[in-house]
C-alpha positions, 0 to 999 in steps of 0.5 A: 274156449273149445277143446281140441279132440286130444283133449276131449280124449282126455277128458273122456278117459278120466270121466270113464275111469272115475265111473268105472271106479264109482259104479263098476265096469258093467253099470250103464254109466261106465259103459256110456262113458266108454262108448263116448270114448270110442266115438272120439277114438273114431273122429281122431281116425284111431281105429285100433283103440276105438275097436278095443274100446267097443270090444270092452263095452260089448264084453261088459254088457254081456257079462252084466246081462248074463248076471241077470239072466242067471239070477232070473233063472235062480228065481225061476227055479225057486218058485218052481220048487214051491208047493201049491200050498205055499201062498196059503202059508204066506210064502212067495207065489207069483200071483196074489198073496194071502194079504191080496197083494199082487206081486210082480215085477221088482216087487216079486224079485225082492220078495223071492231073493229074501225068501232065497236068502232065509233058506 
């Protein structure tokens, strides 16, 4: 049985609310659900609510990106404040550790976050 466009809207709105409650407003699953709802509103010709839904998606995406940038900036400031002897003392350094393990990407982020928490 096919759903009507109104039933589809109701279903997508419920999915969006459930994902928002489960994952939070900035999670990609939540944003995808809201974008799907906006597409349905467009198909209904409800351009005002579609514009509002699109604005909410953009706002949450911007907020999420801003948080990531702030976290990256704090990690960068942390690394810049370390002295050059840090690697020899077994601390966090962007490069090789004394155990010859290369830290980069998520591993480097986790090591920096752990070191920042200890201070």
